[in-house]
C-alpha positions in Angstrom: -37.8 -46.4 41.0 -40.8 -45.8 43.2 -39.4 -44.0 46.3 -35.8 -43.1 46.1 -35.8 -41.5 49.6 -36.0 -45.0 51.1 -32.6 -46.0 49.6 -29.6 -46.0 51.9 -26.6 -43.7 51.3 -24.5 -46.2 49.4 -27.5 -47.4 47.3 -28.2 -43.7 46.4 -24.6 -43.0 45.6 -24.5 -46.1 43.3 -27.7 -45.1 41.6 -26.5 -41.6 41.0 -23.3 -42.8 39.4 -25.3 -45.2 37.2 -27.5 -42.2 36.3 -30.7 -44.0 37.3 -31.9 -40.6 38.5 -30.4 -37.1 38.7 -29.3 -35.2 41.8 -32.0 -32.7 41.1 -34.6 -35.5 41.1 -33.1 -36.9 44.3 -33.2 -33.5 46.1 -36.7 -32.8 44.9 -37.8 -36.2 46.4 -36.2 -35.4 49.8 -37.6 -31.9 49.8 -41.1 -33.5 49.3 -40.3 -35.8 52.3 -39.2 -32.7 54.4 -42.6 -31.0 53.7 -44.6 -34.1 54.5 -42.6 -34.7 57.7 -43.2 -31.3 59.3 -45.5 -32.8 62.0 -42.4 -34.5 63.3 -40.7 -31.1 63.9 -37.3 -32.3 62.5 -35.9 -29.0 61.2 -35.2 -25.7 62.8 -33.9 -24.2 59.5 -34.7 -25.5 56.0 -32.3 -24.8 53.1 -34.3 -26.1 50.2 -33.3 -23.4 47.7 -29.6 -23.9 48.6 -30.0 -27.7 48.1 -31.6 -27.4 44.7 -28.8 -25.1 43.5 -26.2 -27.5 44.9 -27.8 -30.4 43.0 -27.2 -28.7 39.7 -23.5 -28.5 40.5 -23.4 -32.1 41.5 -25.3 -33.2 38.3 -22.6 -31.5 36.3 -19.8 -33.1 38.2 -21.3 -36.5 37.6 -21.8 -35.7 33.9 -18.1 -34.8 33.5 -17.1 -37.8 35.7 -15.6 -35.7 38.5 -17.9 -36.9 41.2 -16.6 -36.7 44.8 -17.1 -39.2 47.7 -20.6 -37.9 48.7 -21.6 -36.2 45.4 -25.2 -35.0 45.4 -26.2 -36.8 48.6 -28.6 -34.9 50.9 -27.8 -34.5 54.6 -29.6 -33.0 57.6 -27.1 -31.5 60.1 -27.6 -31.2 63.8 -28.0 -27.5 64.8 -24.9 -27.6 66.9 -22.6 -27.3 63.8 -21.9 -23.7 62.6 -22.8 -23.3 59.0 -21.6 -20.2 57.2 -24.4 -17.7 56.5 -27.0 -20.2 57.7 -28.7 -19.8 61.0 -27.2 -21.9 63.8 -29.2 -21.9 67.0 -28.1 -24.9 69.2 -32.0 -25.2 69.6 -31.8 -22.3 72.1 -33.5 -18.9 72.5 -30.1 -17.5 73.3 -28.8 -18.2 69.8 -32.2 -18.1 68.0 -31.0 -15.5 65.5 -27.3 -16.4 65.3 -25.9 -16.6 61.8 -22.2 -17.7 61.8 -19.7 -16.1 59.4 -17.7 -19.4 59.3 -18.2 -23.1 58.7 -17.4 -26.0 61.1 -14.6 -28.2 59.9 -16.8 -31.3 59.8 -19.5 -29.7 57.7 -16.9 -28.1 55.4 -15.4 -31.6 54.9 -18.9 -32.8 53.8 -19.5 -30.0 51.4 -16.0 -30.4 49.9 -16.9 -34.1 49.3 -20.1 -33.1 47.4 -22.7 -33.5 50.2 -25.8 -31.2 50.0 -27.4 -29.5 53.0 -31.2 -30.0 53.4 -31.3 -28.0 56.7 -30.4 -27.8 60.4 -32.0 -30.4 62.6 -33.6 -30.0 66.0 -31.8 -31.1 69.2 -31.9 -30.7 72.9 -31.0 -27.1 73.9 -27.2 -26.8 73.7 -27.2 -30.6 73.4 -28.3 -31.0 77.0 -30.9 -33.7 77.2 -31.8 -37.3 76.5 -35.2 -36.9 74.8 -35.2 -33.8 72.6 -37.8 -32.2 74.9 -35.5 -29.3 76.0 -35.4 -27.6 72.5 -36.6 -24.0 72.5 -38.3 -24.8 69.2 -40.4 -27.6 70.6 -39.6 -31.4 70.7 -39.0 -33.6 67.7 -41.4 -36.6 67.6 -40.1 -40.1 67.1 -41.3 -41.5 63.7 -42.0 -44.8 65.7 -45.1 -45.2 67.8 -45.7 -47.8 70.6 -47.9 -50.6 69.3 -51.6 -49.8 69.8 -50.8 -46.3 71.3 -51.6 -42.9 69.8 -49.2 -41.1 72.1 -46.0 -39.6 70.8 -42.7 -41.0 72.0 -39.3 -39.2 72.2 -36.6 -39.8 69.6 -33.9 -39.7 72.3 -31.3 -36.9 72.6 -29.6 -34.8 72.2 -29.3 -35.7 68.5 -33.0 -36.6 68.4 -33.7 -34.6 65.2 -30.8 -36.2 63.4 -31.9 -39.8 64.3 -35.6 -39.1 63.6 -34.8 -37.6 60.2 -32.9 -40.7 59.1 -35.7 -43.0 60.4 -38.3 -40.9 58.5 -36.2 -41.1 55.2 -35.5 -37.3 55.2 -31.9 -37.2 53.9 -29.7 -40.2 53.2 -27.9 -39.7 56.6 -27.3 -37.1 59.3 -24.5 -35.7 61.4 -24.8 -35.4 65.2 -22.7 -34.8 68.3 -22.1 -37.2 71.2 -21.2 -35.9 74.6 -22.6 -38.7 76.8 -24.5 -40.9 74.3 -26.2 -38.2 72.2 -25.7 -40.2 68.9 -26.0 -43.8 70.1 -29.1 -43.4 72.4 -31.3 -41.7 69.8 -30.0 -44.2 67.2 -31.2 -47.0 69.4 -34.6 -45.3 70.0 -35.2 -44.8 66.2 -33.9 -48.1 64.7 -30.9 -46.4 63.1 -27.1 -46.8 63.2 -25.2 -44.3 65.4 -21.4 -44.1 65.5 -19.3 -41.9 67.8 -15.7 -42.0 66.7 -12.7 -41.7 69.0 -12.3 -38.3 70.7 -10.1 -36.3 68.4 -10.9 -38.2 65.2 -13.2 -35.4 64.0 -12.5 -31.7 64.6 -14.6 -29.9 67.1 -13.9 -26.6 65.5 -17.1 -24.8 64.7 -19.3 -27.0 66.8 -21.1 -25.1 69.6 -19.4 -26.4 72.7 -21.2 -28.2 75.5 -18.5 -30.1 77.3 -15.2 -29.7 75.4 -13.4 -32.8 76.7 -16.4 -35.0 75.9 -18.0 -33.6 72.7 -17.4 -35.5 69.5 -19.1 -35.4 66.0 -20.4 -38.6 64.5 -22.9 -40.2 62.1 -26.5 -41.4 62.1 -27.2 -43.7 59.1 -29.5 -46.4 57.8 -26.8 -49.1 57.9 -23.2 -49.7 59.0 -21.7 -49.3 55.5 -23.1 -45.8 55.2 -21.4 -44.8 58.5 -18.0 -46.1 57.2 -18.4 -44.0 54.0 -19.2 -40.8 55.8 -16.3 -41.3 58.3 -14.0 -41.3 55.3 -15.2 -37.7 54.7 -15.7 -36.1 58.2 -12.5 -37.4 59.9 -9.5 -35.2 59.5 -6.7 -33.5 61.3 -7.4 -29.9 62.0 -4.8 -27.4 63.3 -7.6 -25.2 64.5 -8.6 -27.8 67.1 -5.9 -28.5 69.7 -7.5 -31.9 70.5 -7.6 -33.0 66.9 -5.5 -36.1 66.2 -3.1 -36.3 63.3 -3.1 -40.2 63.4 -3.4 -41.8 60.0 -7.0 -42.1 58.8 -7.7 -45.5 57.3 -10.2 -46.4 54.6 -13.1 -47.2 56.9 -15.2 -48.8 54.1 -12.6 -51.5 53.5 -12.8 -52.6 57.2 -16.3 -53.9 56.6 -14.8 -56.9 54.8 -12.6 -57.9 57.7 -13.1 -61.3 59.3 -13.8 -61.3 63.1 -12.6 -64.9 63.4 -10.3 -65.3 66.4 -11.1 -61.9 67.8 -12.2 -61.5 71.4 -15.3 -59.6 72.5 -15.7 -58.6 76.2 -19.0 -58.7 78.0 -18.8 -56.5 81.2 -20.6 -58.0 84.2 -21.3 -54.5 85.6 -23.7 -53.8 82.7 -26.1 -56.4 84.0 -28.1 -53.8 86.0 -31.4 -53.7 87.8 -34.2 -52.4 85.6 -33.0 -53.8 82.2 -35.8 -55.5 80.4 -35.8 -59.2 79.6 -36.1 -58.3 76.0 -32.8 -56.3 76.0 -31.0 -59.2 77.9 -32.3 -61.7 75.2 -31.0 -59.4 72.4 -27.7 -59.1 74.2 -27.5 -62.9 74.3 -28.4 -63.0 70.6 -25.5 -60.6 69.9 -23.0 -62.8 71.7 -24.4 -65.9 69.8 -24.0 -64.1 66.4 -20.4 -63.1 67.1 -19.5 -66.6 68.3 -21.0 -68.1 65.1 -18.8 -65.7 63.1 -15.7 -67.1 64.9 -15.2 -64.6 67.6 -14.6 -65.5 71.2 -16.9 -64.1 74.0 -15.0 -63.2 77.2 -16.5 -62.1 80.5 -14.7 -59.0 81.7 -15.0 -56.5 84.6 -14.9 -52.7 84.6 -14.9 -52.2 88.4 -15.1 -48.3 88.4 -17.9 -48.2 85.7 -20.5 -47.8 88.5 -19.2 -44.3 89.1 -19.4 -43.2 85.5 -22.8 -41.5 85.6 -22.1 -39.4 88.7 -18.6 -38.6 87.4 -20.1 -37.5 84.1 -22.7 -35.3 85.7 -20.0 -33.4 87.6 -17.5 -33.0 84.7 -20.0 -32.2 81.9 -21.9 -29.4 83.8 -18.6 -27.9 85.0 -17.4 -27.6 81.4 -20.8 -26.4 80.3 -20.9 -23.6 82.9 -17.5 -22.4 81.6 -18.4 -22.7 77.9 -21.8 -21.0 78.2 -20.4 -18.1 80.2 -19.7 -16.4 76.8 -23.5 -16.0 76.2 -24.1 -12.8 78.1 -25.9 -10.6 75.5 -23.0 -8.2 75.0 -21.4 -9.1 71.6 -24.1 -11.4 70.0 -27.0 -13.6 71.0 -30.3 -12.8 72.6 -30.3 -9.7 74.9 -32.7 -8.3 77.5 -32.1 -4.6 78.0 -31.6 -3.3 81.6 -30.5 -0.2 83.4 -27.0 -1.5 84.2 -24.7 -4.2 82.8 -25.1 -6.6 85.8 -28.8 -6.6 85.5 -28.5 -7.1 81.7 -26.3 -10.2 82.2 -28.7 -11.6 84.8 -31.9 -11.0 82.8 -30.4 -12.1 79.5 -29.1 -15.4 80.8 -32.2 -16.0 82.9 -34.5 -15.4 79.8 -32.2 -16.9 77.2 -31.5 -20.3 78.7 -34.0 -23.1 79.3 -34.6 -24.9 82.6 -32.3 -27.9 81.9 -29.4 -25.7 80.7 -29.8 -23.4 83.8 -29.8 -26.5 86.0 -26.5 -27.7 84.5 -24.9 -24.3 84.7 -25.8 -24.0 88.4 -24.4 -27.5 89.1 -21.3 -26.8 87.1 -20.7 -23.4 88.8 -21.2 -25.1 92.2 -18.7 -27.9 91.7 -16.1 -25.4 90.4 -16.6 -23.0 93.2 -14.1 -22.3 96.0 -14.3 -24.9 98.7 -16.0 -27.5 96.5 -13.6 -27.8 93.5 -11.5 -30.5 95.3 -14.4 -32.3 96.8 -16.3 -32.7 93.5 -14.6 -31.7 90.3 -11.1 -32.8 91.1 -12.4 -36.1 92.5 -14.5 -36.7 89.4 -11.4 -36.2 87.2 -9.6 -38.8 89.3 -12.5 -41.2 88.9 -12.5 -40.5 85.2 -8.8 -41.6 85.1 -9.7 -44.8 86.9 -12.5 -45.6 84.4 -10.2 -44.9 81.5 -7.6 -47.2 83.1 -10.2 -50.0 83.4 -10.9 -49.9 79.7 -7.1 -49.9 78.9 -6.6 -52.9 81.1 -9.4 -55.0 79.5 -8.4 -54.0 76.0 -5.0 -55.6 76.5 -6.8 -59.0 76.2 -9.9 -58.2 74.0 -10.7 -56.5 70.7 -14.1 -55.0 71.5 -16.9 -54.8 74.1 -20.5 -55.7 73.5 -23.3 -54.1 75.6 -26.9 -52.9 75.2 -27.1 -49.3 73.9 -29.9 -48.2 76.3 -31.6 -49.7 79.4 -35.1 -49.2 77.8 -36.7 -48.5 74.5 -38.1 -45.0 73.7 -40.5 -43.5 76.3 -43.5 -41.2 75.9 -43.3 -37.4 76.0 -43.3 -36.0 79.5 -42.6 -39.3 81.2 -39.3 -38.3 82.6 -39.2 -34.5 82.3 -40.1 -34.0 85.9 -37.5 -36.5 87.1 -34.0 -35.4 85.9 -32.3 -38.4 87.6 -34.5 -40.8 85.8 -33.7 -39.0 82.6 -30.0 -39.1 83.3 -30.1 -42.9 83.8 -30.9 -43.3 80.1 -27.2 -42.6 79.5 -25.9 -45.3 81.9 -24.5 -47.5 79.1 -23.1 -44.7 76.9 -21.5 -42.2 79.2 -18.4 -44.4 80.2 -17.3 -44.3 76.5 -17.2 -40.5 76.4 -15.3 -40.3 79.7 -12.6 -42.6 78.2 -12.7 -41.0 74.7 -13.3 -44.3 73.0 -15.2 -45.1 69.7 -18.6 -46.8 70.0 -21.5 -47.7 67.8 -25.2 -48.6 68.3 -26.7 -51.1 65.8 -30.4 -51.9 65.7 -31.1 -55.5 66.4 -34.8 -56.0 67.2 -38.1 -54.8 68.5 -39.5 -54.9 72.1 -43.1 -56.0 73.0 -44.4 -52.6 72.0 -42.8 -52.9 68.6 -40.2 -50.2 69.3 -36.5 -50.6 68.2 -33.6 -51.6 70.5 -29.9 -51.5 69.8 -26.7 -53.2 70.8 -23.5 -51.1 71.5 -20.0 -52.0 70.4 -17.1 -50.3 72.1 -13.6 -50.3 70.6 -10.0 -49.4 71.4 -8.9 -45.8 71.0 -8.6 -45.0 67.2 -9.7 -48.5 66.2 -13.0 -47.7 64.5 -12.2 -50.4 61.9 -12.6 -53.3 64.4 -16.0 -51.9 65.5 -17.1 -51.6 61.9 -16.2 -55.2 61.2 -18.0 -56.5 64.3 -21.0 -54.2 63.6 -21.2 -55.6 60.1 -21.5 -59.1 61.4 -24.2 -58.1 63.9 -26.1 -56.2 61.3 -26.2 -59.1 58.9 -27.3 -61.6 61.6 -30.0 -59.3 63.1 -31.3 -58.5 59.7 -33.3 -55.5 61.1 -35.6 -54.6 58.2 -38.3 -52.8 60.3 -39.4 -49.3 59.7 -42.0 -46.9 61.3 -45.5 -46.6 59.8 -45.7 -43.1 58.2 -48.5 -41.8 60.4 -47.2 -38.3 60.2 -48.2 -38.0 56.6 -51.8 -38.1 57.6 -51.5 -35.4 60.3 
């Protein structure tokens, strides 16, 4: 087998079980890819030695026929997940030397199922951003390049490193977090599959918090089947997380075989917005056609309050961020700037330890929670959130899923939107409503634009109905037959 790193997760799993190659050989191949992909700036912390030792254990488990669900499979993990005795930075200066003494529940589930850690992947600082340009450790480059251009483009955010790693064949899959589209948007930008499960499906314990009522762990993979396989491992009830659901967890892999015949798919009229390219609209039409050909019915729907989702999100998320990030004051742990008194130490530490985007959101969040403005902004945003959630509940009485574009554009060049925060925030216009309502959603790559950059379609499902999304996504994936991959230009840099 020439290049085993190009295999998908399920192909790699099958090949390991058939002993076509060993776990040590697999890890060695991915370590080689890690080294050659350093120009992309994917990893903040590499754990190659740990991976090689883990591969020996996995090889032995396969030998004695005691392999687990993800035995020997190499993963990159977004640097928002705490990993015991391994540096976890949230891509920030504030936590640049933080080494947790505990493991996040999601990553613990992975290691218990035999997965192997390659390293911690780059992301926007504290997961705040849509381009991976706010990382203290420098931006990750998208493995894709615009046709005929030498300029670097963003991989999306905040899980940009996770998506770029999968697109560059470093690790069979990766894990990210999604607060307002941070898995689905970078997946669309990199031609990968991004899945955000229902809020509460995966434990948030051990994930560095951005906005607690919105954050959710999820997967970035090469195909839909791989997402289903990983969901079987990372989803679990966790008594350490008060928002964790104890609903029965189905066998997600089996849902891929479900027929969509007779199912109804809603198309919201509000998502036809100004500024969407003709190419995205054409791919959206293709998606509807593919689902109809598979026996599903396409239904026009309305989500009347969806137009308020973005402003609503950018009140609630910064408010929760300002509260969550108050703990980073330089007293017990984290970066510290010494001063003559404690008040100056707080001020200097936080001013020096946080980047511009994080400070911007803390200031907005503190403002909307302040006396005199709480009712006018935060409370009103929560009421609007309830209306948006109700809109989804109403339409899901008559339909099984919703089909929309994942993003309004394909990936853009570095620096293009950094000086215009509002333009950057608009990148999340199709993904944010899902987080406000706590619903599951998936981005599936379906085609390329005129610049030969990938574009995705988004499927939104009912609460705790990931299975229906997976069945629809499987249909779209087969029909789109997206076989494109980036040219490996980084290997010559």
